[in-house]
N, C-alpha and C positions, 0 to 999 in steps of 0.2 A: 429487359437487360439480362444477358448471360453473365453468370458469375461463376467462379471457382473458389471452392472452400477446401483448404489443406487441413484435413482431419487426422487427428491420432487415432488409429484404429487398434493399436496394441502398443505396449511400451517399445519406444524407440522406432515406431513404424508409422509414417506419415504417407497418406495417400490424397490424390487430388480428385475432388469429385465436382461434378457440375451441378449447377442450380439456375434458378430463375428469379430475378427480382422484378416485381410488378412497379413500373415507374408511376403508375396512376395512384398507388396507394398512397396514404398520407404519412410518408416517411421522408426522411432526408438520406440520400445515398452518399455514401463517404468512401473515398479510396484511402485506406491506410497508407501512412508514410513512414512512421516511427513507431516501432513497437518495443516494449520492455519485458524481459522475462522475469517472472516472480517465482519464489520458492514453491508455490502451489502448483505452477506449471510444471516445475521440475519433478515434483512427486508424481504426477500424472506421466511425464514423459519417461522417466526412470522406472516406472511401475512400483514404486515404494508405497504407494497407497494399498489398503487390504484388497485382496482379490475380488471380494464381493462389491466393492466400491467401484473398481475398475470396470467390472461387468455391467454395472449399472450405468456409469457415466458415458463410457466410450461406445462408439466412435464420437468424437467431439473435436472441434477446432479449439486450439489453446490460445492463451494470451487475453489478459483483461486491462492490461496497461497500454494504451495507444493513443495516438493522435493522426489526424488525416486532413485531407482536403475535401471540401464539398463538391460532389459531381453534379447532383441534381436535387432540387427541392421543389415538390410539386406546388407549394404555396409561396416560393419566392422569398421566404423570411431570411434564408441564408444565401449569400452569394456563391456562384461558381468559383471554385479556388480557395474559398476561405478556409483558414486553418482552424479546426476544432478538436476539442478533446471528447472523447467517447465515454459516457457514464456506463459501467458495465451492470450496474444494478437496475433492474427493471421491475417497479412495483405494479400490481394490478388492482390494488385497493388503497383506500386512505383509512388511517386510524387516528383518533384524537389523542391517544396515548403512545402507541408504539410507532417508532420512526420506520420509515420505509425500508431501511436497510435491515431491520430485524423482523419484519413481516415474513412469516413462513411461506406465504403465497407468492413473495416476489421470486423473480428468476435472476441469476447471476451468471454472467458470460464466463465461459471457460470453466463452469461448474454444473455440468449436466445440461448446458445451454451453449450453442457455438460461441466461441470467442472470436477474437479480431484476425486470426490468420486466415484471411479471405482477400479475394481480389477487390471486392466491393462489400460494403456493410450497409444494410438497411437499418436505420435507426429512428426509433421514435423521437420527435423533435424536442421533446422535454428532456432527452438524454444527451442532447448536443450543446456543448459549452464552447463559445468563441475563445480562441487563444490568440493573443496579441503576437505579431510576427516578431517583435523585440525579444521574446522569450526564446532562448536557445531550443530548438526542437528535440535534441537529445535529452534535455532536462524535462521538456514538456511531456516527453513519452511515458515518464513514470509519475505523471500528475495524479493518477489514481492512488499510487502508493502514498504520496504525500497528503492527498486529501483524507486518507484514513487517519493520518496523524493530526491534522486539523481537526478532524471529527472528535477524536479523543480529548483533545485540548478543550474543545467546545463543552464536552460533556463534564470535564474536570471543573470547568469554570462554574457550572450550575450545582455540582455535587459537593466539591470541597469546601471547607469552612474558610473564612476570610484571613486566617493567619497564614500568610505565605511568604515568610521571611526567606526560607530556604526550600527548594524543591530538588529532589535527586532523581536522575534517569539511570537505570540499570540497563547496560547493554551498549556496546560500541559498534554495533553493525549498522546497516542501513536505517533500520526503523528507529534505532536510538539516536542516530545522528539527525535524520528528519525531524524527529520529535523534539529533541533538545533545541534545534535551530528555531523551529517555529514557535516553540514555547518562549525561548528568549525575545523573540520579536514582539510577541504579544504581551509579555510580562516583563519588561526590561528592568524593573526595579527589583525583581525576585532574583536572589542568588541562586545560580543553577550549579549543581554537583553533577559530575558524571562518574558512574561506578563501572568499571569494566575489568576486562582480563588482559587484552592485548594493548600494551603501553603505546606502540607505535601508532595504532589507530587512534588512541585517546588524545595524542598529540594534536591531531587535526581538529578537535574540538576547542578551536581558538576563541570561540564566543562564550566558552563556559568559565565560570568563576574559579572552579576548582576540579581536578580529576583525581580519583582514588583508585588503586588496585583493590578488587574485591578480597584479595588475601590479606590485605594490610591496611584496614580502615581504622584510623585513630579513635580511641574510646570516646573522645569528646566531640566526634562528628555525628550531628543529628539533623534530620530533615523534617519539614512539616508535612510533606506529601510525597509521594513517589510514582514513577511510571516504569513498569516492567516491560522491557523490550528485548527480552532474551529468548524466549520460546524453547521448545523441545525439552528435554529431561531437565537441563540446568536451570530452567525457569523456576522449579521448585526451591533450589537452593538459593537463588536470588530473591524470591518472594519471602522466604523464611528469614533471610538476612534483614530485608526491609523491616519485617514484622518485629524481629527482636534480634539486634539491640537498636537499629538506626532511626527508625520512625518515631516521631513524638506521638503522645496519647491523642486520640481523636483524629488522627491523619487518615488521609485517603490514599489508596493504592490503586492506580489505574493498570489493569492487566491487558497486554497487547500481544504477547508472544503466544504462538500457536504450538500445541504439543499434542502429538498423536496418542499419548498415554496420559492418564491421570497423574497428577503430581501431588505429594503430600504437603499439607499446609498446617502450620502450628496454629490451630484453632484457639488453644488455651490463651495464648498471647493476643490474639485478635479480639477475644472477649474482654481480657484483662486490660487492654489499652482502648477498647471501644473504638475500633478501627473500622473503615469502610473500604471494601474491596468492590470494584465493579469492572466488568468485561466491556471490551469495545472492539467492533469489527466493521470492515467495510465503511461505506460513506453514502452521502446522497448528492443530488445535483447541486443542492445549495452549498454543500461543502466545497464542491468544485469550483462554483462561482466565487465564493468567499477566498478560496485559495488563490485563484487567479487574480483577484483584486489586490491580495497581499503582495504577490509577485510584482504587480505593477507599482505599488506603494514602495516596496523595498526591493529595488532591482538587484541588490547584493545577495538576496536570498538564493535565486536560481543560479547566480554565479558561484555561490559557495557549494551548491548542491552537485556542481560538476565534479567534485572530489569523489562521489560514490560511484561514478562511472568507471566500470573496468574495462569493457570491450566494446567495440562498435563493429558489427559484422554486416556487410553488404549482402542482401538476400536476393538472388536471381534464379534459384533453383531449390528443390527439396533438399538436395545434398547441403546447400548452404544452411538450411534450417537446423539440419543435424549438427552442422559445425558450430552454429551459434549455441545450441543446447550443450554441446560438449565443452565449449569454451566457458560457458557460464558455470558449470558444475565444478570446473577447476579454478576458478578466478576468486574463490572464498566467497566473501559477502557482497562483493561489488555488483553493480548493476551491468547487465549486458543488453545494450540497445541494438535492435535489428533495423537497418534501413531497408524497408519493404520496397522493392523494386518491381514487384510482380504485377 
């Protein structure tokens, strides 16, 4: 089967290249239909990664958040036309201790390995997750992003101590919103506090028990555990605010925000309070499956997630791809979804 891959060959430069997919291989061939742009994609597209990183990664097809329809399955396990999510993380070994998304041998699409900006994508069948037609496809497009939040909540449940009267989420952007919403569904009896900067965005957290501006947190407000969903340089300020004065002794802090530069952390108070900090990144096919099951159990969740969609762009040409990336860089923290018509 002939295929076209739309590769980023240099910042803001996308070229089409031809390839061939062998239909006899043990793969599921999928036609992407809905793609979602991530901050990581933007960093490559805008050329904001270090030059040595760009030289190593490019040329490369972007996008690791996507759904599509099955075109061909050599084993017939998936039906033609079936809607599926594509798991971008591809492990090549198993480890009894280290999860597949942390194995250094795993490959991740759109990070040195072609992503989903293709006419067709050949997927290993264990990387293909059925998605019910009842879920809005624009929301399903960023299933990968939501699965990352599901993954960190899973890890939190295993790591954090059992006193969970109040949990705080720092960050009112997409990751903060998704993490807070999924956490509240899984732990409805825990009070959920949101700490952020933009008050208009915090008003959208209607499922939270309280919202606070980070510049005006009352002295008597404390949390048992916290999630950092800020990222970049401000993540250091957020982490230190959690450490002292907000979090209670022996609390757990989950770190989710990505920063290109190291950030300082108040280790003295980490020691004094006996805190636990853990990092979390990416997700597994199990997280995808569990998330889709949660969507089916709580249909209000994908409905609520529509609030983080900023733009929807019809993609019929490379020019449309550039339009989508430019819209995305200008719409703040909202998600840009591409309807992939190629």
